[in-house]
C-alpha positions as CSV (number, residue, x, y, z in Angstrom):
1,X,0.0,0.0,0.0
2,X,1.6,3.3,-1.1
3,X,1.7,6.1,1.4
4,X,-0.3,8.3,-1.0
5,X,-3.1,5.8,-0.9
6,X,-3.3,5.7,2.9
7,X,-5.7,7.7,4.9
8,X,-4.0,9.7,7.6
9,X,-4.2,8.1,11.0
10,X,-5.7,11.2,12.5
11,X,-8.6,10.9,10.0
12,X,-9.2,7.3,11.0
13,X,-9.1,8.1,14.7
14,X,-11.5,10.9,14.3
15,X,-14.1,8.4,13.1
16,X,-13.4,5.9,15.9
17,X,-14.6,6.4,19.4
18,X,-12.9,3.7,21.5
19,X,-14.9,2.7,24.5
20,X,-13.2,3.4,27.9
21,X,-14.4,0.1,29.4
22,X,-14.9,-3.2,27.6
23,X,-18.6,-3.8,27.2
24,X,-19.6,-0.5,28.8
25,X,-22.1,0.1,25.9
26,X,-23.3,-2.0,23.0
27,X,-23.0,-0.2,19.7
28,X,-21.7,-1.0,16.2
29,X,-18.0,-0.5,15.6
30,X,-17.1,2.6,13.6
31,X,-14.8,0.5,11.3
32,X,-16.5,-0.7,8.1
33,X,-15.1,-4.2,8.5
34,X,-14.6,-5.1,12.1
35,X,-14.6,-9.0,12.1
36,X,-11.3,-10.2,10.7
37,X,-10.7,-14.0,10.1
38,X,-7.4,-15.8,9.8
39,X,-7.1,-19.3,8.3
40,X,-3.9,-21.4,8.1
41,X,-3.4,-22.8,4.6
42,X,-0.9,-25.5,5.4
43,X,1.4,-26.8,8.1
44,X,4.1,-24.8,9.8
45,X,1.9,-21.7,10.0
46,X,1.5,-20.1,13.4
47,X,-1.6,-18.0,13.4
48,X,-1.4,-17.2,17.1
49,X,2.0,-15.5,16.5
50,X,0.5,-13.1,13.9
51,X,-2.8,-12.5,15.7
52,X,-1.3,-11.8,19.1
53,X,1.2,-9.3,17.9
54,X,-1.3,-7.7,15.4
55,X,-3.9,-7.5,18.2
56,X,-1.4,-5.6,20.4
57,X,-0.5,-3.2,17.6
58,X,-4.2,-2.5,16.8
59,X,-4.9,-1.8,20.5
60,X,-2.0,0.6,20.5
61,X,-3.7,2.5,17.7
62,X,-6.6,3.1,20.2
63,X,-8.9,0.3,19.0
64,X,-10.6,-1.9,21.6
65,X,-9.6,-5.3,20.3
66,X,-10.9,-8.7,21.0
67,X,-9.2,-11.9,19.9
68,X,-11.5,-14.9,19.4
69,X,-9.8,-18.3,19.5
70,X,-11.9,-20.8,17.6
71,X,-9.4,-23.6,17.7
72,X,-11.7,-25.4,20.1
73,X,-9.6,-28.6,20.0
74,X,-6.3,-27.0,20.7
75,X,-6.6,-23.4,21.9
76,X,-3.3,-21.6,22.4
77,X,-3.7,-17.9,22.2
78,X,-4.1,-17.5,26.0
79,X,-0.4,-18.6,26.2
80,X,0.8,-16.1,23.6
81,X,-1.0,-13.3,25.5
82,X,0.4,-14.6,28.9
83,X,-3.2,-15.2,30.2
84,X,-4.4,-18.0,32.4
85,X,-6.3,-20.8,30.6
86,X,-10.0,-20.8,31.3
87,X,-11.4,-23.4,33.7
88,X,-13.3,-26.3,32.3
89,X,-16.8,-25.2,31.0
90,X,-16.0,-21.5,31.0
91,X,-15.0,-19.0,28.3
92,X,-16.1,-19.7,24.7
93,X,-18.3,-22.7,25.5
94,X,-20.4,-20.9,28.0
95,X,-21.4,-18.1,25.6
96,X,-22.0,-20.6,22.8
97,X,-24.4,-22.6,25.0
98,X,-26.6,-19.7,26.1
99,X,-27.4,-16.2,24.9
100,X,-28.2,-15.3,28.5
101,X,-24.6,-15.4,29.7
102,X,-22.8,-12.1,30.5
103,X,-20.0,-11.9,28.0
104,X,-18.0,-9.7,30.4
105,X,-17.6,-12.6,32.8
106,X,-16.2,-14.9,30.1
107,X,-13.9,-12.5,28.2
108,X,-10.4,-12.2,29.6
109,X,-8.7,-8.9,30.0
110,X,-5.0,-9.3,29.1
111,X,-2.2,-7.3,30.7
112,X,-2.2,-5.1,27.6
113,X,-4.4,-2.1,27.5
114,X,-7.5,-2.4,25.2
115,X,-6.7,-6.0,24.3
116,X,-9.0,-8.8,25.3
117,X,-9.4,-12.6,24.6
118,X,-12.4,-15.0,24.3
119,X,-11.0,-18.5,24.3
120,X,-12.1,-22.1,24.8
121,X,-10.7,-23.9,27.8
122,X,-8.0,-26.5,27.1
123,X,-9.7,-28.7,29.6
124,X,-13.0,-28.9,27.8
125,X,-13.9,-32.3,26.2
126,X,-13.6,-32.4,22.4
127,X,-17.1,-33.9,22.0
128,X,-18.7,-30.9,23.7
129,X,-18.0,-28.8,20.6
130,X,-19.5,-31.1,18.0
131,X,-23.1,-30.1,18.2
132,X,-22.9,-26.3,17.8
133,X,-24.4,-24.8,14.6
134,X,-23.8,-21.6,12.6
135,X,-26.5,-19.7,14.6
136,X,-24.6,-20.3,17.9
137,X,-21.4,-18.8,16.4
138,X,-23.3,-15.9,14.7
139,X,-24.7,-14.9,18.1
140,X,-21.2,-14.8,19.7
141,X,-19.6,-12.9,16.8
142,X,-22.4,-10.4,16.6
143,X,-22.2,-9.7,20.4
144,X,-18.4,-9.2,20.2
145,X,-18.8,-7.0,17.2
146,X,-21.1,-4.7,19.2
147,X,-18.7,-4.6,22.2
148,X,-15.4,-4.0,20.5
149,X,-14.0,-1.9,17.7
150,X,-12.3,-4.9,16.0
151,X,-12.4,-8.6,16.5
152,X,-9.6,-10.9,15.3
153,X,-10.7,-14.5,14.7
154,X,-8.3,-17.5,14.7
155,X,-10.1,-20.0,12.4
156,X,-9.2,-23.7,12.3
157,X,-8.8,-25.1,8.8
158,X,-11.2,-28.0,9.5
159,X,-14.1,-27.7,7.0
160,X,-16.3,-30.4,8.6
161,X,-16.3,-28.3,11.8
162,X,-18.9,-25.6,12.0
163,X,-16.4,-23.2,13.6
164,X,-14.4,-23.2,10.3
165,X,-17.1,-22.5,7.8
166,X,-19.2,-20.5,10.2
167,X,-16.3,-18.1,10.9
168,X,-15.7,-17.7,7.2
169,X,-19.3,-16.8,6.7
170,X,-19.5,-14.2,9.5
171,X,-16.1,-12.6,8.9
172,X,-16.0,-9.2,7.1
173,X,-12.5,-9.7,5.9
174,X,-10.4,-12.9,5.7
175,X,-6.8,-13.7,5.4
176,X,-5.1,-17.0,4.6
177,X,-1.8,-17.5,6.4
178,X,0.7,-19.6,4.5
179,X,4.2,-20.8,4.5
180,X,6.3,-21.6,1.4
181,X,4.9,-25.1,0.9
182,X,4.0,-26.6,-2.4
183,X,0.5,-27.7,-1.2
184,X,-0.5,-24.3,0.2
185,X,-2.1,-22.8,-2.9
186,X,-4.2,-25.9,-3.7
187,X,-5.3,-26.1,0.0
188,X,-6.6,-22.5,-0.2
189,X,-8.4,-23.1,-3.5
190,X,-10.0,-26.3,-2.3
191,X,-11.3,-24.7,0.9
192,X,-12.7,-21.7,-1.1
193,X,-14.4,-24.0,-3.6
194,X,-16.0,-26.0,-0.9
195,X,-17.2,-22.9,1.0
196,X,-18.6,-21.5,-2.2
197,X,-20.4,-24.7,-2.9
198,X,-22.5,-24.3,0.2
199,X,-23.3,-20.7,-0.3
200,X,-20.6,-18.9,1.6
201,X,-19.1,-15.8,0.0
202,X,-15.4,-16.4,-0.6
203,X,-14.5,-13.0,-2.2
204,X,-13.4,-11.7,1.2
205,X,-10.9,-14.5,1.6
206,X,-8.5,-13.7,-1.2
207,X,-5.7,-12.1,0.8
208,X,-2.7,-14.1,1.8
209,X,-0.1,-13.4,4.6
210,X,3.1,-15.4,3.9
211,X,4.9,-16.5,7.0
212,X,8.3,-17.9,7.8
213,X,9.8,-16.5,4.5
214,X,13.2,-17.9,3.9
215,X,15.8,-17.6,1.1
216,X,14.4,-20.3,-1.1
217,X,13.3,-20.4,-4.7
218,X,9.5,-20.5,-4.1
219,X,7.1,-19.6,-6.9
220,X,5.0,-16.9,-5.4
221,X,3.4,-16.2,-8.8
222,X,1.4,-19.4,-8.5
223,X,-0.6,-17.8,-5.6
224,X,-1.4,-14.7,-7.7
225,X,-2.4,-16.8,-10.8
226,X,-5.3,-18.2,-8.8
227,X,-6.6,-14.7,-8.0
228,X,-5.1,-14.5,-4.5
229,X,-3.3,-11.4,-3.3
230,X,-0.2,-11.4,-1.1
231,X,-0.6,-8.6,1.3
232,X,2.3,-9.2,3.7
233,X,5.4,-11.5,3.8
234,X,6.8,-12.1,7.3
235,X,10.4,-13.4,7.5
236,X,11.2,-16.4,9.7
237,X,12.5,-14.9,12.9
238,X,13.7,-17.2,15.7
239,X,13.3,-14.6,18.3
240,X,9.6,-14.1,17.5
241,X,9.0,-17.8,18.3
242,X,11.3,-17.8,21.3
243,X,9.3,-14.9,22.8
244,X,6.0,-16.6,22.2
245,X,7.2,-19.6,24.2
246,X,7.6,-17.3,27.2
247,X,4.2,-15.7,26.6
248,X,5.8,-12.4,25.4
249,X,4.9,-10.3,22.3
250,X,7.8,-9.9,19.9
251,X,6.8,-6.5,18.7
252,X,6.5,-5.2,22.2
253,X,9.1,-7.0,24.3
254,X,12.1,-7.5,22.0
255,X,14.4,-4.4,21.9
256,X,15.9,-5.6,18.6
257,X,13.0,-6.3,16.3
258,X,13.6,-7.5,12.8
259,X,12.9,-4.4,10.7
260,X,11.3,-6.2,7.9
261,X,9.0,-8.2,10.2
262,X,8.0,-5.0,11.9
263,X,7.4,-3.2,8.6
264,X,5.1,-6.0,7.4
265,X,3.2,-6.1,10.7
266,X,2.7,-2.3,10.5
267,X,1.4,-2.8,6.9
268,X,-1.2,-5.2,8.2
269,X,-2.2,-2.8,11.0
270,X,-2.6,0.0,8.5
271,X,-4.7,-2.2,6.2
272,X,-7.2,-2.9,9.0
273,X,-7.1,0.7,10.4
274,X,-7.4,2.5,7.1
275,X,-10.8,1.3,6.0
């Protein structure tokens, strides 16, 4: 995105009225597209690394940000944000089961200002998540959308699971995250074709975030030939993964940030802020 094409940050913030307290009032976000989905296209992709750092950078822009972890079989974003795991039966599963539950009791406030998390408990049984339908997820996402300026959704690439296709359906903007693997492009196309076959709009999931870029001869043109657009390319940075193991955010806690990594993360932040 060229600088000349960007809206000034002041103009964006003039339109946004961040709420002082999470859930203090229920109103639609001022952003045009406030529900952002992220789907891994292949192995060796770490969505949690991107989403946790991106969520922090958006919160620093003044946006009340909620991260929704839909990896119900293996939630991990609580660790990346240095938050305690939910107790069994609390968090995401409670708000899915009933629309009478107070979301403010199930959403975790992280140690970072304006950054919140709604996550499954790692202690929940797998079978407890098999009977939910699109309507349950829609109710959760609509409520989060009314409470926060922006919602980042970590979507599992598991098409038979309602949380995968349902999240695709209710996201305003979608990103595939991919590494330089030969099967990545075909995996993206197959999922888009399947979603389209059951009536889910796929035009919003045509942007790709490349991760773990290394100095190899990978044909990036193949992605573009299928109508997908590479919007960011994050280099492989050992320190970023090392920090995540300690529950730290690379863009905040590392004094020596990889300049290209930071540049690409800022680009993603600007894309979402400058709507």
